[in-house]
C-alpha positions in Angstrom: -95.1 -56.4 -243.5 -98.6 -56.5 -242.2 -101.2 -53.7 -242.7 -104.1 -53.3 -240.4 -107.3 -51.3 -241.1 -109.8 -50.6 -238.3 -113.4 -49.5 -238.9 -116.7 -49.3 -237.0 -116.0 -46.5 -234.5 -118.3 -43.5 -234.0 -120.6 -41.7 -231.6 -123.0 -43.7 -229.5 -125.3 -43.1 -226.5 -124.7 -44.7 -223.1 -126.0 -48.2 -223.1 -125.6 -48.6 -226.8 -123.4 -50.9 -228.9 -120.8 -50.8 -231.5 -118.9 -53.5 -233.5 -115.3 -52.8 -234.5 -113.5 -54.6 -237.3 -109.8 -55.0 -238.1 -108.8 -56.4 -241.4 -105.2 -57.6 -242.0 -103.4 -57.7 -245.3 -99.8 -58.3 -246.4 -97.7 -61.1 -244.9 -100.6 -62.4 -242.8 -99.9 -66.1 -242.9 -97.4 -65.9 -240.1 -99.7 -63.9 -237.6 -100.1 -65.8 -234.3 -102.2 -63.3 -232.3 -104.4 -60.3 -232.8 -105.9 -58.0 -230.1 -107.4 -54.7 -229.2 -106.0 -51.8 -227.1 -107.4 -48.4 -226.3 -106.1 -45.1 -225.1 -108.3 -42.4 -223.5 -107.2 -38.7 -223.2 -104.7 -38.4 -220.3 -104.5 -42.1 -219.7 -102.1 -44.9 -220.6 -102.7 -47.3 -223.4 -104.5 -50.4 -222.0 -105.4 -53.9 -223.2 -109.0 -54.4 -224.1 -109.0 -58.0 -225.4 -106.5 -60.5 -226.8 -107.2 -63.6 -228.9 -104.2 -65.9 -229.2 -103.3 -69.0 -227.3 -106.1 -68.0 -224.9 -108.7 -65.2 -224.8 -108.1 -62.4 -222.3 -110.2 -59.4 -221.4 -109.6 -56.4 -219.3 -111.6 -56.5 -216.0 -113.4 -53.3 -216.9 -114.9 -54.9 -220.1 -115.6 -58.4 -219.0 -119.2 -59.4 -219.6 -119.7 -56.5 -222.0 -117.2 -56.9 -224.8 -116.5 -59.9 -227.0 -113.5 -60.6 -229.3 -113.9 -62.9 -232.3 -112.0 -64.0 -235.3 -112.9 -64.8 -238.9 -109.7 -66.5 -240.3 -111.2 -66.8 -243.8 -111.5 -63.0 -243.9 -108.3 -62.3 -242.0 -110.4 -60.1 -239.7 -110.8 -59.7 -235.9 -113.9 -58.1 -234.4 -114.7 -56.4 -231.1 -118.4 -56.4 -230.1 -119.0 -53.7 -227.6 -122.2 -53.7 -225.6 -123.6 -51.6 -222.6 -121.2 -48.8 -223.4 -120.4 -46.1 -220.9 -118.7 -42.7 -221.1 -115.6 -44.4 -219.6 -115.3 -46.5 -222.8 -114.5 -43.3 -224.8 -111.1 -43.8 -226.4 -109.2 -44.4 -229.5 -109.2 -48.2 -230.2 -106.3 -49.8 -231.9 -105.8 -53.2 -233.4 -102.5 -54.9 -232.8 -100.6 -58.0 -234.1 -97.9 -60.2 -233.0 -96.3 -62.4 -235.7 -94.4 -64.8 -233.4 -96.0 -65.0 -229.9 -99.4 -66.4 -229.0 -100.4 -63.2 -227.2 -100.3 -59.4 -227.9 -98.5 -57.1 -225.5 -98.1 -53.4 -226.0 -94.3 -53.4 -225.5 -93.6 -56.1 -228.2 -96.5 -56.0 -230.7 -95.1 -55.9 -234.3 -97.9 -53.9 -236.0 -100.6 -51.4 -235.1 -103.6 -50.0 -237.0 -104.3 -46.3 -237.3 -107.0 -46.3 -234.6 -110.7 -45.7 -234.7 -112.4 -43.2 -232.3 -115.2 -44.4 -230.0 -117.2 -41.7 -228.2 -119.9 -42.5 -225.7 -122.0 -39.5 -224.8 -125.6 -38.4 -224.3 
């Protein structure tokens, strides 16, 4: 199995930045794709960014967020800039061991989530 541990969340003012990390351990040699999802109170879980066969971003974060990978460290990052209160959510790291993309309905593993709160 694969274990995912997220870190880097917290409280930040509007316009600020955060960098989230997700470290994978276990049977990681077969991982094909890693990505980020988020869920705000009263809203559905939504894709934030996906790194696999190609890089995909949600329209709401294009130009502000950047996903990157460090394969030597088995870690995926999410750099979040120009944050707004609408970005407040629990952010989850997800893995697909077989496909070259991460989709909520079929992802194999999920992290515990890290809270991001954007408020003045």
